[in-house]
N, CA, C and O of each residue as an XYZ file, in Angstrom:
440
protein
N    -159.199    -28.878     85.494
C    -160.939    -29.579     84.862
C    -160.851    -31.429     85.270
O    -159.913    -32.136     85.637
N    -161.584    -31.574     85.128
C    -160.740    -33.426     85.948
C    -161.838    -33.997     85.160
O    -162.971    -33.698     84.782
N    -160.808    -35.157     85.070
C    -161.599    -35.919     83.610
C    -162.058    -37.710     84.065
O    -161.058    -37.848     84.770
N    -162.634    -38.827     84.163
C    -163.298    -39.631     84.780
C    -162.702    -40.741     83.563
O    -162.492    -40.508     82.372
N    -162.598    -41.473     84.001
C    -162.689    -43.501     83.292
C    -163.413    -42.419     81.845
O    -164.060    -41.372     81.816
N    -162.674    -43.704     80.422
C    -164.170    -43.801     79.807
C    -164.408    -44.996     80.019
O    -163.402    -45.684     80.185
N    -165.243    -45.436     80.070
C    -166.354    -47.298     79.289
C    -166.767    -47.646     78.184
O    -167.506    -47.028     77.417
N    -166.118    -49.037     78.031
C    -166.538    -49.749     77.808
C    -167.094    -50.817     77.467
O    -166.825    -51.961     77.833
N    -168.084    -50.369     76.575
C    -169.364    -52.297     76.994
C    -168.139    -53.702     75.431
O    -168.288    -53.760     74.210
N    -167.306    -54.362     76.188
C    -167.357    -55.278     75.410
C    -168.704    -56.164     74.931
O    -169.714    -56.658     75.431
N    -168.148    -56.055     73.839
C    -169.468    -57.302     72.934
C    -170.104    -56.487     73.030
O    -171.047    -56.632     73.809
N    -169.930    -54.877     72.140
C    -171.183    -54.331     71.693
C    -170.124    -53.105     70.358
O    -168.894    -53.069     70.321
N    -170.655    -52.635     69.843
C    -170.378    -51.894     68.872
C    -170.768    -50.112     68.935
O    -170.806    -49.100     68.235
N    -170.994    -50.596     70.250
C    -171.760    -48.843     71.399
C    -170.126    -47.837     71.054
O    -169.001    -48.234     70.750
N    -170.484    -46.929     71.199
C    -168.621    -45.318     71.739
C    -168.479    -46.042     72.676
O    -169.201    -46.999     72.955
N    -167.787    -45.765     73.107
C    -167.475    -45.762     74.674
C    -167.796    -44.344     75.205
O    -167.635    -43.164     74.892
N    -168.312    -45.073     76.135
C    -169.303    -44.367     77.586
C    -167.928    -42.837     78.448
O    -166.850    -43.141     78.959
N    -168.385    -41.597     78.352
C    -166.896    -41.025     78.939
C    -168.254    -40.737     80.396
O    -169.424    -40.578     80.048
N    -168.040    -40.721     81.278
C    -168.070    -39.830     82.401
C    -168.091    -38.236     82.116
O    -167.299    -37.534     81.487
N    -169.618    -37.831     83.000
C    -168.997    -36.167     82.399
C    -167.974    -35.658     83.429
O    -167.910    -35.896     84.635
N    -166.987    -34.699     82.446
C    -166.495    -34.128     82.912
C    -166.680    -32.555     83.499
O    -167.392    -31.701     82.970
N    -165.838    -32.371     84.764
C    -166.988    -31.320     85.562
C    -165.664    -30.068     85.206
O    -164.632    -30.307     84.580
N    -166.111    -28.581     85.873
C    -164.223    -27.935     85.311
C    -164.754    -27.582     86.968
O    -165.913    -27.392     87.336
N    -163.515    -27.568     87.791
C    -163.648    -26.950     88.531
C    -164.645    -26.146     89.702
O    -164.615    -26.285     90.925
N    -165.644    -25.148     88.765
C    -166.692    -25.023     89.773
C    -168.066    -25.986     89.434
O    -169.211    -25.786     89.032
N    -167.425    -26.888     89.754
C    -168.718    -27.589     89.287
C    -169.588    -27.644     88.349
O    -170.759    -27.897     88.629
N    -169.133    -27.387     86.880
C    -169.917    -27.184     85.259
C    -169.563    -27.785     84.420
O    -168.443    -27.795     83.909
N    -171.129    -28.798     83.977
C    -169.988    -29.465     82.959
C    -170.350    -28.965     81.946
O    -171.287    -28.293     81.515
N    -169.021    -29.611     81.479
C    -169.202    -28.199     79.637
C    -170.218    -29.070     78.982
O    -170.633    -28.288     78.127
N    -170.961    -30.282     78.801
C    -170.897    -30.726     78.195
C    -172.207    -31.139     78.259
O    -172.464    -32.094     77.526
N    -173.073    -30.720     78.893
C    -174.184    -30.383     79.654
C    -175.341    -30.191     78.843
O    -176.328    -30.864     79.141
N    -175.442    -29.152     77.562
C    -176.271    -29.000     76.372
C    -176.755    -30.666     75.717
O    -177.709    -31.372     75.389
N    -174.926    -30.575     75.873
C    -175.260    -32.445     74.348
C    -175.623    -33.891     75.301
O    -176.136    -34.791     74.636
N    -175.427    -34.155     76.620
C    -176.381    -34.651     77.163
C    -177.944    -34.998     76.889
O    -178.668    -35.867     76.402
N    -177.985    -33.361     77.717
C    -180.341    -32.900     77.434
C    -180.165    -33.499     76.598
O    -180.164    -34.726     76.701
N    -179.899    -32.735     75.186
C    -180.086    -33.543     74.001
C    -180.519    -35.126     73.180
O    -181.404    -35.861     72.742
N    -178.928    -34.865     73.441
C    -179.112    -36.129     73.364
C    -180.086    -37.756     74.884
O    -180.190    -38.977     74.775
N    -180.387    -37.081     75.658
C    -181.443    -37.460     76.515
C    -183.190    -37.436     75.905
O    -184.252    -38.056     75.870
N    -182.595    -36.411     75.567
C    -183.661    -35.777     74.486
C    -184.598    -37.049     74.173
O    -185.384    -37.788     74.766
N    -184.028    -36.859     72.847
C    -183.570    -38.095     71.649
C    -184.131    -39.607     71.931
O    -185.002    -40.166     71.263
N    -183.270    -40.283     73.353
C    -184.087    -41.569     74.159
C    -184.765    -41.626     74.246
O    -185.434    -42.559     73.801
N    -185.588    -39.829     75.484
C    -187.089    -40.004     75.184
C    -187.791    -40.289     74.604
O    -188.764    -40.929     75.004
N    -187.507    -39.761     72.808
C    -188.224    -40.010     71.838
C    -188.626    -40.575     71.824
O    -189.854    -40.628     71.892
N    -187.388    -41.953     71.660
C    -187.119    -43.601     70.832
C    -188.529    -44.069     71.607
O    -189.655    -44.407     71.241
N    -187.895    -43.913     72.768
C    -188.440    -44.690     74.001
C    -190.264    -45.092     74.307
O    -190.872    -46.112     74.630
N    -190.705    -43.435     73.942
C    -192.069    -42.925     74.518
C    -192.634    -44.048     73.052
O    -193.662    -44.722     73.123
N    -191.853    -44.031     72.005
C    -192.119    -44.269     70.805
C    -192.841    -46.277     71.109
O    -193.908    -46.891     71.082
N    -191.608    -46.482     71.326
C    -191.283    -47.895     71.481
C    -192.260    -48.507     72.630
O    -192.608    -49.633     72.985
N    -192.612    -46.658     73.170
C    -193.607    -47.758     74.062
C    -194.959    -48.517     73.957
O    -195.668    -49.429     74.383
N    -194.788    -47.349     72.965
C    -196.385    -47.935     72.447
C    -196.653    -48.494     71.986
O    -197.864    -48.601     71.793
N    -195.597    -49.473     71.316
C    -195.110    -50.732     70.691
C    -195.273    -51.963     71.716
O    -195.750    -53.008     71.273
N    -195.005    -51.906     72.672
C    -194.998    -53.048     73.191
C    -196.626    -52.223     74.471
O    -197.075    -53.134     75.166
N    -197.158    -51.218     74.670
C    -198.281    -51.461     75.389
C    -199.305    -52.139     73.553
O    -200.457    -52.506     73.786
N    -199.066    -52.195     72.732
C    -199.918    -52.475     71.744
C    -199.820    -53.960     72.040
O    -200.830    -54.539     72.439
N    -198.689    -54.616     71.877
C    -197.593    -56.590     72.260
C    -198.626    -56.666     73.269
O    -199.722    -57.070     72.879
N    -198.472    -56.305     74.700
C    -198.888    -56.406     75.889
C    -200.302    -56.528     75.235
O    -200.754    -57.673     75.253
N    -201.014    -55.659     74.715
C    -202.472    -56.074     74.702
C    -202.836    -57.529     74.135
O    -203.504    -58.491     74.515
N    -202.008    -57.169     72.972
C    -202.340    -58.539     71.652
C    -202.225    -60.050     72.773
O    -202.873    -61.059     73.052
N    -201.287    -59.548     73.033
C    -200.558    -60.889     73.767
C    -201.198    -60.783     75.022
O    -200.155    -60.665     75.665
N    -202.132    -60.728     75.932
C    -203.219    -60.394     76.506
C    -202.265    -60.271     78.814
O    -202.666    -60.734     79.882
N    -201.281    -59.604     78.514
C    -200.407    -58.976     79.478
C    -200.537    -57.163     79.882
O    -199.679    -56.365     80.259
N    -201.990    -57.008     79.604
C    -202.475    -56.448     80.299
C    -203.002    -55.718     81.426
O    -203.778    -54.819     81.101
N    -202.769    -55.875     82.812
C    -203.332    -55.287     84.135
C    -203.463    -55.175     84.997
O    -203.035    -55.797     85.969
N    -204.387    -53.963     84.864
C    -205.025    -53.081     85.099
C    -204.787    -52.181     84.414
O    -205.285    -51.345     85.168
N    -204.387    -51.519     83.473
C    -203.168    -50.806     83.106
C    -202.718    -50.726     82.943
O    -202.464    -49.783     82.194
N    -201.535    -51.853     83.498
C    -200.228    -51.711     84.064
C    -199.815    -53.280     83.001
O    -200.565    -54.083     82.447
N    -198.412    -53.199     83.072
C    -197.861    -54.525     81.884
C    -196.290    -54.549     82.903
O    -195.653    -53.858     83.698
N    -196.266    -55.964     82.149
C    -194.502    -56.397     82.840
C    -193.580    -56.243     81.569
O    -193.766    -56.835     80.507
N    -192.403    -55.225     81.878
C    -192.326    -55.391     80.201
C    -191.331    -56.154     79.985
O    -191.001    -56.309     78.809
N    -190.677    -56.750     80.898
C    -189.706    -58.285     81.289
C    -190.869    -59.183     80.167
O    -190.690    -59.269     78.952
N    -192.143    -59.839     80.984
C    -192.333    -59.794     80.475
C    -193.265    -60.148     78.440
O    -193.597    -61.072     77.697
N    -193.245    -58.399     78.528
C    -193.875    -58.621     77.087
C    -192.810    -58.322     76.407
O    -193.103    -58.032     75.247
N    -191.444    -58.257     76.686
C    -190.542    -58.667     75.522
C    -190.130    -60.784     75.462
O    -189.837    -61.175     74.331
N    -190.136    -61.611     76.303
C    -189.984    -62.363     76.340
C    -191.120    -63.359     75.658
O    -190.846    -64.380     75.026
N    -192.328    -62.900     75.893
C    -193.438    -63.305     75.082
C    -193.444    -62.939     73.634
O    -194.229    -63.469     72.848
N    -192.492    -61.952     73.247
C    -191.934    -61.655     71.863
C    -190.829    -62.449     71.449
O    -190.848    -63.200     70.474
N    -189.954    -62.280     72.144
C    -188.680    -63.479     72.059
C    -189.202    -64.795     71.809
O    -189.182    -65.011     70.598
N    -189.793    -66.035     72.657
C    -190.890    -66.655     72.263
C    -191.771    -66.241     70.558
O    -191.509    -66.709     69.451
N    -192.673    -65.376     70.883
C    -193.173    -65.438     69.428
C    -192.187    -66.078     67.599
O    -192.208    -66.921     66.702
N    -191.586    -65.041     68.043
C    -190.445    -65.184     67.193
C    -190.137    -66.022     66.031
O    -190.134    -65.973     64.801
N    -189.761    -67.183     67.456
C    -189.731    -68.391     66.167
C    -190.392    -68.922     65.312
O    -189.888    -69.638     64.446
N    -191.994    -68.596     65.425
C    -192.844    -68.874     64.083
C    -193.648    -68.129     63.430
O    -194.503    -68.361     62.575
N    -193.007    -66.552     64.291
C    -193.543    -65.235     62.643
C    -192.427    -64.294     62.516
O    -191.484    -63.993     63.248
N    -192.826    -63.926     61.359
C    -191.899    -63.243     61.078
C    -191.876    -62.035     61.522
O    -190.777    -61.480     61.525
N    -192.933    -61.366     61.964
C    -193.369    -60.235     62.297
C    -193.416    -59.943     64.024
O    -193.549    -58.845     64.564
N    -193.246    -61.429     64.762
C    -192.542    -61.042     65.758
C    -191.452    -60.831     65.561
O    -191.132    -59.694     65.908
N    -190.505    -61.538     65.055
C    -189.116    -61.315     64.623
C    -188.356    -59.975     65.228
O    -187.269    -59.760     65.763
N    -189.836    -58.973     64.750
C    -189.327    -57.967     63.951
C    -189.854    -56.694     65.694
O    -189.157    -55.851     66.258
N    -190.908    -57.025     65.915
C    -191.753    -57.211     67.200
C    -189.968    -57.311     68.410
O    -189.871    -56.318     69.130
N    -189.249    -57.946     68.508
C    -188.728    -58.495     69.259
C    -187.827    -57.211     69.360
O    -187.919    -56.121     69.924
N    -187.006    -57.780     68.634
C    -185.966    -56.748     68.067
C    -186.441    -55.329     68.271
O    -185.494    -54.548     68.176
N    -187.740    -54.662     68.552
C    -188.330    -53.883     68.912
C    -188.622    -53.252     70.099
O    -188.692    -52.057     70.387
N    -188.786    -54.302     70.768
C    -188.021    -54.387     72.313
C    -187.474    -54.761     72.675
O    -187.534    -54.227     73.783
N    -186.560    -55.618     72.741
C    -184.915    -55.058     72.917
C    -183.687    -54.029     72.067
O    -182.532    -53.717     72.354
N    -184.303    -53.811     71.279
C    -183.974    -51.177     71.186
C    -184.771    -50.909     72.768
O    -183.901    -50.587     73.577
N    -185.528    -50.932     73.120
C    -186.509    -50.491     74.198
C    -185.524    -50.860     74.427
O    -184.610    -50.246     73.877
N    -185.175    -51.924     75.252
C    -184.952    -51.887     76.979
C    -183.041    -52.167     76.922
O    -182.532    -52.702     77.907
N    -181.981    -51.691     75.519
C    -181.521    -50.800     75.352
C    -181.822    -49.357     75.811
O    -181.260    -48.596     76.598
N    -182.775    -49.275     75.130
C    -182.699    -46.863     75.225
C    -182.954    -46.875     76.608
O    -182.555    -45.786     77.022
N    -183.448    -47.590     77.618
C    -184.145    -47.636     79.336
C    -182.451    -47.411     79.274
O    -181.757    -46.401     79.160
N    -182.078    -49.144     79.432
C    -180.272    -48.534     79.776
C    -179.575    -46.883     79.404
O    -178.817    -46.245     80.135
N    -179.892    -46.640     78.599
C    -178.963    -45.404     77.872
C    -179.774    -44.675     78.697
O    -179.227    -44.629     79.799
N    -181.190    -43.869     78.700
C    -181.850    -43.053     79.542
C    -180.911    -43.035     81.047
O    -180.376    -42.175     81.748
N    -181.075    -44.527     81.061
C    -180.868    -45.047     82.758
C    -178.476    -43.873     82.851
O    -178.210    -42.773     83.335
N    -177.849    -44.543     82.398
C    -176.348    -43.995     81.968
C    -176.569    -42.147     82.343
O    -176.220    -41.599     83.389
N    -177.095    -41.625     81.407
C    -177.479    -40.499     81.014
C    -177.711    -39.652     81.835
O    -177.145    -38.560     81.878
N    -178.895    -40.187     82.878
C    -178.897    -39.439     83.939
C    -178.117    -39.826     84.797
O    -178.339    -39.163     85.810
N    -177.166    -40.670     84.994
C    -176.247    -41.145     86.001
C    -175.076    -39.810     86.405
O    -174.622    -39.335     87.447
N    -174.880    -39.491     84.562
C    -173.713    -38.805     84.682
C    -173.344    -39.585     83.697
O    -173.095    -38.839     82.750
N    -173.105    -41.095     83.287
C    -172.586    -42.607     82.768
C    -171.858    -41.929     81.209
O    -171.308    -42.682     80.406
């Protein structure tokens, strides 16, 4: 069995990330766990993307049905200084950003 190094993200409370280990025939023994983790992350992302679209609409940032996630997140952070509800919105947009990154790591096998 081949083992890849552990990847630690400094400054976070997240557990270390491990690259997938493969058997000599190329099978990934943790595949089911990765699939269920991806499904869980995808579900959370879908929920937060609804909020993101609502915020983009509220902020007047929808252009032909498209939104810029970075602009929505930046606006939520800006508004967080003046409104407690906007603070929650900003935290949720931050969570969405982290989940999108996590999904990318899952898909790349990290």
